[in-house]
C-alpha positions as CSV (number, residue, x, y, z in Angstrom):
1,M,-3.5,5.7,22.0
2,E,-3.0,2.6,19.6
3,V,-5.4,0.1,18.4
4,E,-4.3,-3.1,16.6
5,Q,-6.8,-5.1,14.4
6,S,-6.7,-8.0,12.0
7,F,-8.1,-8.3,8.4
8,S,-7.8,-9.7,5.1
9,D,-6.8,-8.7,1.8
10,I,-8.8,-9.4,-1.4
11,C,-7.2,-12.6,-2.0
12,G,-7.8,-13.8,1.8
13,G,-4.1,-13.3,2.9
14,R,-3.6,-11.5,6.7
15,L,-3.4,-7.9,6.9
16,A,-2.9,-5.8,10.2
17,L,-4.4,-2.5,10.8
18,Q,-2.9,-0.3,13.3
19,R,-4.8,3.2,14.1
20,R,-3.0,5.5,16.5
21,Y,-5.0,8.7,17.6
22,Y,-2.5,11.4,18.5
23,S,-5.2,14.0,18.9
24,P,-8.9,14.6,18.0
25,S,-7.2,16.1,14.7
26,C,-4.6,13.8,13.6
27,R,-4.6,10.2,13.1
28,E,-2.3,7.5,11.3
29,F,-3.3,4.1,9.9
30,C,-0.9,1.8,9.0
31,V,-1.6,-1.4,7.2
32,S,1.1,-4.0,7.3
33,C,1.4,-6.9,5.0
34,P,3.1,-10.5,6.1
35,R,6.9,-10.2,5.2
36,L,8.5,-12.3,2.6
37,S,8.2,-15.5,3.2
38,L,11.7,-17.6,3.6
39,R,9.7,-20.9,2.2
40,S,8.7,-19.2,-0.7
41,L,12.0,-17.7,-1.4
42,T,13.8,-20.9,-0.9
43,A,11.3,-22.7,-3.4
44,V,11.9,-20.1,-6.1
45,T,15.3,-20.2,-5.7
46,C,15.7,-23.9,-5.9
47,T,13.6,-24.1,-8.9
48,V,15.3,-21.8,-10.7
49,W,19.1,-23.5,-9.4
50,L,17.7,-26.9,-10.0
51,A,16.8,-25.9,-13.7
52,A,20.0,-24.4,-14.6
53,Y,21.7,-27.8,-13.2
54,G,19.5,-29.6,-15.6
55,L,20.6,-27.3,-18.4
56,F,24.2,-27.7,-17.5
57,T,24.2,-31.0,-17.5
58,L,22.6,-31.2,-21.1
59,C,25.1,-28.5,-22.5
60,E,27.9,-29.0,-20.0
61,N,28.6,-25.0,-19.9
62,S,29.4,-23.8,-16.6
63,M,28.0,-20.1,-17.6
64,I,24.3,-21.1,-17.0
65,L,25.1,-21.9,-13.8
66,S,26.7,-18.4,-13.3
67,A,23.7,-16.6,-15.1
68,A,21.2,-18.3,-12.9
69,I,22.9,-17.6,-9.8
70,F,23.6,-14.0,-11.2
71,I,19.7,-13.6,-12.5
72,T,18.3,-15.0,-9.0
73,L,20.3,-12.4,-6.8
74,L,19.4,-9.5,-9.2
75,G,15.7,-10.5,-9.5
76,L,15.5,-10.9,-5.8
77,L,17.0,-7.3,-5.1
78,G,14.9,-5.8,-7.6
79,Y,12.0,-7.5,-6.2
80,L,12.6,-6.4,-2.8
81,H,13.7,-2.9,-3.8
82,F,10.6,-2.1,-6.2
83,V,7.7,-4.4,-5.7
84,K,7.4,-5.8,-2.1
85,I,6.0,-3.2,0.3
86,D,5.8,-4.2,3.7
87,Q,3.8,-1.5,5.1
88,E,1.3,1.3,4.0
89,T,0.8,4.2,6.1
90,L,-2.0,7.0,6.0
91,L,-1.3,10.0,8.4
92,I,-4.3,12.7,8.1
93,I,-3.9,16.0,9.9
94,D,-7.1,18.1,9.8
95,S,-4.9,21.6,9.6
96,L,-2.1,20.3,7.3
97,G,-3.0,17.5,4.5
98,I,-3.1,13.7,4.3
99,Q,0.6,11.8,3.9
100,M,0.8,8.7,2.5
101,T,4.3,6.2,2.9
102,S,4.6,2.9,1.5
103,S,7.6,1.2,3.1
104,Y,9.2,-1.5,0.8
105,A,11.2,-4.7,2.1
106,S,14.4,-3.4,1.5
107,G,14.1,-0.4,3.3
108,K,13.1,2.2,0.9
109,E,10.2,4.3,1.7
110,S,8.1,6.3,-0.9
111,T,6.5,9.2,0.5
112,T,3.3,11.3,-1.0
113,F,1.8,14.2,0.6
114,I,-1.3,16.3,-0.2
115,E,-2.4,19.7,1.3
116,M,-5.6,19.5,3.0
117,G,-6.6,22.9,0.5
118,K,-6.8,20.3,-2.2
119,V,-8.5,17.3,-0.7
120,K,-12.5,17.5,-1.6
121,D,-13.3,14.1,-0.3
122,L,-12.0,10.7,0.9
123,V,-14.5,8.0,-0.7
124,I,-14.6,4.2,-0.8
125,N,-14.8,3.5,-4.8
126,E,-15.3,0.2,-6.3
127,A,-13.5,-1.8,-8.9
128,I,-13.4,-4.3,-11.1
129,Y,-10.2,-6.8,-10.6
130,M,-9.9,-10.1,-11.8
131,Q,-13.5,-10.8,-12.4
132,K,-14.3,-9.5,-8.7
133,V,-15.6,-6.7,-7.7
134,I,-13.1,-4.8,-5.1
135,Y,-13.7,-1.5,-3.0
136,Y,-10.9,0.9,-2.6
137,L,-10.2,4.0,-0.6
138,C,-9.2,7.0,-2.7
139,I,-9.1,11.0,-2.1
140,L,-10.7,13.2,-4.4
141,L,-8.4,16.3,-5.5
142,K,-10.5,19.4,-6.3
143,D,-10.1,21.1,-9.4
144,P,-8.7,24.5,-9.3
145,V,-10.7,25.7,-12.2
146,E,-13.7,24.3,-11.3
147,P,-14.8,24.4,-7.5
148,H,-17.4,21.8,-7.7
149,G,-15.0,19.5,-9.9
150,I,-12.6,16.9,-9.4
151,S,-9.2,17.1,-11.0
152,Q,-7.4,13.5,-9.7
153,V,-8.5,10.5,-8.0
154,V,-5.4,9.0,-5.5
155,P,-6.0,5.5,-4.4
156,V,-4.8,4.9,-1.1
157,F,-3.3,1.2,0.3
158,Q,-3.0,0.6,-3.2
159,S,-0.4,-2.7,-2.5
160,A,-2.3,-4.0,0.6
161,K,-5.6,-4.4,-1.2
162,P,-7.8,-4.4,2.1
163,R,-11.4,-5.6,2.0
164,L,-14.1,-3.5,2.7
165,D,-14.1,-3.9,6.4
166,C,-10.8,-2.7,7.0
167,L,-11.5,0.4,4.2
168,I,-14.9,1.1,6.5
169,E,-12.8,1.5,9.9
170,V,-10.2,4.1,7.9
171,Y,-13.0,5.6,6.1
172,R,-15.1,6.6,9.3
173,S,-12.1,7.6,11.0
174,C,-10.9,10.0,8.3
175,Q,-14.4,11.1,7.7
176,E,-14.4,12.6,11.2
177,I,-11.5,14.7,10.6
178,L,-12.3,15.9,7.3
179,A,-15.8,17.2,9.1
180,H,-13.7,18.7,12.1
181,Q,-11.8,20.6,9.3
182,K,-14.6,21.7,7.3
183,A,-16.3,22.9,10.6
184,T,-13.2,24.8,11.8
185,S,-12.8,26.5,8.5
186,A,-16.0,27.7,8.0
187,S,-16.4,29.0,11.4
188,P,-14.9,32.8,11.1
């Protein structure tokens, strides 16, 4: 079963949350950001090229125009391949673990997997960001040395930065799976 809802990020931009329920012990959450706007891409490209043309008219050096075109194309490719994330996915399976995937605008994907045995809890934390208090979802990993300690905090949906209402939806569903996993591992 798939459910899709609209939310907003911390800056007021649109986000889409898709929830896929595969079974009572397996759920997937996809947070999608708007794709790169052709209008903003055209505006940035025209601004750089007009500035280069202005320098060209002053200096009468054609290398300036060539360099502006080359830098713009290189910057765009770098932005699409390393910066612009279109979709972030959280897949949680109670007997296996948690998988986080980031899909970039260029098609590149980055995946991180955390075994369920290493997961202590999933919490909503708060932080100060640009003179605002924001909330973010994070996974607390068990400390292998101290059983009640936390070794690492892994943030989820780092690029999308959804607001609290979206995080609560994901948090509640993930807590159901974690509670189910704890109940099944505790019973003989």
